C-alpha positions in Angstrom: 0.0 0.0 0.0 1.4 3.4 -0.9 2.4 5.7 1.8 1.3 9.3 2.5 2.8 12.6 1.3 5.9 13.7 3.2 6.8 17.4 3.2 8.7 18.5 0.1 12.5 19.0 0.4 14.8 21.5 -1.1 18.4 21.4 -2.1 20.3 24.3 -3.3 17.1 26.2 -4.0 15.8 23.4 -6.3 12.8 21.2 -5.7 13.8 17.7 -4.8 12.1 14.3 -5.1 10.0 13.2 -2.3 10.9 9.6 -1.4 10.9 7.3 1.5 13.5 4.5 2.2 12.7 1.4 4.2 15.2 0.6 6.9 16.4 -2.6 5.2 16.3 -1.2 1.6 19.6 -1.5 -0.3 21.0 1.2 -2.5 19.8 1.0 -6.2 22.3 -0.4 -8.8 24.3 2.2 -10.6 22.5 1.7 -13.9 19.2 2.4 -12.1 20.2 5.8 -10.7 17.5 8.4 -11.1 18.0 10.6 -14.2 17.5 14.4 -14.2 13.9 15.4 -14.0 12.2 18.6 -15.3 10.8 20.1 -12.1 9.6 23.3 -13.8 6.3 21.9 -14.9 3.9 19.2 -13.6 4.0 15.8 -15.2 0.9 13.7 -15.3 2.6 10.4 -14.1 3.9 12.2 -11.0 0.6 13.9 -10.4 -1.2 10.6 -10.6 1.4 9.2 -8.2 0.5 11.9 -5.7 -3.2 11.2 -6.1 -2.6 7.5 -5.5 -0.7 8.2 -2.3 2.8 7.6 -3.7 6.0 9.4 -3.0 7.6 10.0 -6.5 6.6 13.6 -7.1 7.8 17.2 -6.8 6.3 20.3 -5.4 5.2 21.5 -8.9 3.3 18.2 -9.3 1.7 18.5 -5.8 0.5 22.0 -6.6 -1.1 20.9 -9.8 -2.7 17.9 -8.2 -4.1 19.9 -5.3 -5.5 22.6 -7.7 -7.2 20.1 -9.9 -8.6 18.4 -6.8 -10.0 21.8 -5.6 -11.6 22.4 -9.0 -13.0 18.9 -9.1 -12.9 17.0 -5.7 -14.0 13.7 -7.3 -10.8 13.5 -9.4 -8.9 11.4 -6.7 -11.7 8.8 -6.6 -11.7 8.7 -10.4 -7.9 8.0 -10.5 -8.3 5.3 -8.0 -11.3 3.8 -9.9 -9.1 3.8 -13.0 -6.6 1.8 -11.2 -9.3 -0.6 -10.0 -10.6 -1.0 -13.5 -7.1 -2.0 -14.7 -6.9 -4.7 -12.0 -10.4 -6.1 -12.8 -9.7 -6.1 -16.5 -6.3 -7.8 -16.2 -7.7 -10.3 -13.8 -10.6 -11.1 -16.1 -8.2 -11.6 -19.1 -5.7 -13.8 -17.2 -8.2 -15.9 -15.2 -11.2 -16.1 -17.5 -9.9 -15.6 -21.0 -6.5 -17.4 -20.7 -4.5 -14.4 -21.9 -0.8 -14.8 -21.0 0.7 -11.7 -22.7 0.2 -8.0 -21.8 1.4 -4.8 -23.4 0.8 -2.0 -20.9 1.5 1.3 -22.6 1.6 4.5 -20.5 1.9 2.4 -17.3 2.8 5.3 -15.0 4.7 5.1 -11.8 4.4 1.6 -10.2 1.6 1.5 -7.5 -0.5 -1.2 -6.0 -1.9 -4.0 -8.2 0.6 -3.5 -11.1 -0.3 -5.4 -14.2 2.3 -8.1 -13.8 1.4 -8.7 -10.2 -2.3 -9.1 -11.0 -1.7 -11.2 -14.1 0.8 -13.5 -12.5 -1.3 -14.0 -9.4 -3.9 -15.6 -11.8 -1.3 -17.4 -14.0 2.4 -17.2 -13.0 3.5 -17.7 -16.6 2.1 -14.4 -17.8 4.5 -12.0 -19.5 4.2 -8.3 -19.3 5.8 -5.5 -21.3 5.5 -2.0 -19.8 6.0 1.1 -21.9 6.4 4.7 -20.8 8.6 7.7 -21.7 8.8 9.6 -18.4 12.2 9.4 -16.6 10.6 8.9 -13.2 8.4 6.1 -14.5 11.4 4.5 -16.1 13.6 4.6 -13.0 10.9 3.2 -10.7 9.7 0.5 -13.1 13.2 -0.8 -13.9 13.9 -1.1 -10.2 10.7 -2.9 -9.5 11.2 -5.4 -12.3 14.8 -6.3 -11.5 13.8 -9.6 -9.9 11.4 -10.6 -12.7 13.4 -10.1 -15.9 12.2 -13.4 -17.4 8.5 -12.5 -17.3 8.4 -8.7 -17.2 10.3 -5.9 -18.9 10.2 -2.2 -19.7 10.4 -0.3 -22.9 11.2 3.4 -22.9 9.2 4.9 -25.7 6.4 7.3 -26.6 3.0 5.9 -27.5 3.3 7.7 -30.9 6.4 5.6 -31.7 4.5 2.4 -32.3 7.4 0.9 -34.4 9.8 1.0 -31.5 7.1 -0.3 -29.0 6.2 -3.2 -31.2 9.8 -4.1 -32.1 10.9 -4.0 -28.5 7.9 -5.8 -27.1 8.5 -8.8 -29.4 11.7 -9.5 -27.5 9.4 -10.6 -24.6 6.1 -11.3 -26.3 5.1 -13.8 -29.0 3.0 -11.8 -31.5 1.7 -15.1 -33.0 -0.3 -15.5 -29.8 -3.0 -13.2 -28.3 -1.8 -10.1 -26.6 -3.8 -7.7 -24.3 -3.0 -4.1 -25.3 -3.7 -1.9 -22.3 -4.1 1.9 -22.8 -5.1 3.0 -19.4 -5.1 6.8 -18.8 -2.8 7.5 -21.7 -4.8 8.4 -24.7 -5.9 11.7 -23.2 -2.2 12.8 -23.6 -2.4 12.3 -27.4 -4.1 15.4 -29.0 -6.4 14.9 -31.9 -3.8 16.4 -34.2 -1.6 13.3 -33.6 -4.4 11.0 -34.7 -4.8 8.7 -31.6 -7.2 6.5 -33.6 -4.5 5.6 -36.1 -2.1 4.9 -33.2 -4.5 2.4 -31.7 -5.2 0.9 -35.1 -1.4 0.3 -35.7 -1.2 -1.5 -32.4 -4.2 -3.7 -33.0 -3.0 -4.5 -36.5 0.2 -5.9 -35.1 -1.5 -8.4 -32.7 -3.4 -11.6 -33.8 -7.1 -12.3 -33.6 -8.0 -13.2 -30.1 -6.0 -10.3 -28.7 -7.7 -7.7 -26.5 -7.8 -3.9 -26.1 -8.5 -2.2 -22.8 -8.9 1.6 -22.7 -9.6 4.2 -19.9 -10.0 7.8 -21.0 -11.3 11.0 -19.1 -14.4 12.6 -20.6 -15.9 16.1 -20.7 -19.5 15.0 -21.0 -19.9 14.1 -17.3 -19.8 16.8 -14.7 -19.0 19.0 -17.7 -18.3 22.4 -16.0 -16.3 21.0 -13.1 -14.1 18.8 -15.2 -13.6 21.4 -18.0 -12.3 23.9 -15.3 -10.1 21.3 -13.7 -8.6 20.2 -17.0 -8.1 23.7 -18.2 -6.2 24.8 -15.1 -4.2 21.6 -15.1 -3.2 22.1 -18.7 -1.7 25.5 -17.8 0.7 23.8 -15.4 1.4 20.5 -17.1 4.1 19.5 -19.5 1.6 17.6 -21.6 -2.0 18.8 -21.8 -4.9 16.4 -21.5 -7.6 16.0 -24.1 -11.1 15.1 -22.9 -13.2 12.9 -25.2 -16.9 12.1 -25.3 -18.5 8.8 -25.0 -18.8 8.6 -28.9 -15.1 9.5 -29.3 -14.0 6.9 -26.7 -16.2 4.3 -28.3 -14.6 5.0 -31.7 -11.3 3.6 -30.4 -13.0 0.1 -30.3 -14.1 0.2 -34.0 -13.8 -3.2 -35.5 -13.5 -5.0 -32.2 -16.0 -7.0 -30.1 -16.8 -5.0 -27.0 -17.8 -7.2 -24.1 -20.6 -6.2 -21.8 -21.2 -3.7 -20.4 -19.5 -1.9 -23.3 -18.1 1.6 -22.9 -19.1 2.8 -19.4 -17.9 4.9 -16.5 -15.0 3.3 -14.7 -16.8 2.1 -11.6 -19.6 0.6 -13.6 -17.4 -1.8 -15.5 -18.0 -5.2 -13.9 -17.7 -4.1 -10.3 -16.7 -6.6 -7.7 -19.4 -8.2 -5.5 -20.9 -5.5 -3.4 -20.4 -2.9 -6.1 -18.4 0.4 -5.9 -18.4 2.4 -2.8 -20.4 5.1 -4.5 -22.4 5.2 -7.8 -21.8 8.9 -8.2 -20.8 9.7 -11.8 -17.1 9.7 -12.7 -16.0 11.7 -15.7 -14.0 8.9 -17.4 -15.0 6.0 -19.6 -13.5 2.5 -20.1 -14.0 -0.6 -22.1 -12.6 -4.0 -22.9 -12.8 -5.6 -26.4 -11.4 -8.6 -28.3 -10.0 -8.4 -31.7 -12.2 -10.4 -34.1 -10.9 -12.3 -37.1 -10.7 -10.3 -40.3 -13.2 -10.9 -43.1 
């Protein structure tokens, strides 16, 4: 379980990373030393980490996170429900559909219920490739995966660079067998000008029939005024702005696939665990899970 938020530190007038070290924790290997981070603007991965109770964030990220939460207090619940959707989807794929390969793009900073942990709890032979391009994510993920190199790996790449992603992923995954492509909380960082639909199409074209696509994406057509204000103010502080999409726009990502029930719905309404979500209040984010059907 992630810990709370210690007070920020400063060093030489610069913002420093907030981290905590367990008493018995060894120093990281030299090749896993943290790279230089841009602390002038907030980064979505570090902001999400703050919302999830992590410790890998800077003061600029905390300011952006707190401001967004003031504009829309439900955002923290939404982020946590997004993480819960990921776990439910991965568990369903591994335990009920027999999927043994996962390509998790835009993974973010490791938290609870990471994809490889959920998948391998259902089937230990599952293989997972994580993809992200944020230095903080890269450093944390590589450290986490040091002991599981045979079944999990990390690719440093931007979602737009599908060629690199697919080439590197095939070092771990067998693309003649079904692959679950996970795009959880990443497509909002791709503006319409970069044609996110074509990006998703290239990824699906590379995997065989029987593969799966999972998506979670914030929307502006739920709690419209609140989320528009929060997104607008966040974009003023963030290195990468977010693009909100309607239900129809999110559904379009699944064109040509077989969406399983309940279709494209708000995060907490996708196959909730027994007892249901803690609250049924609307969340401004949609998700869905679909299988790739045979061509023809």
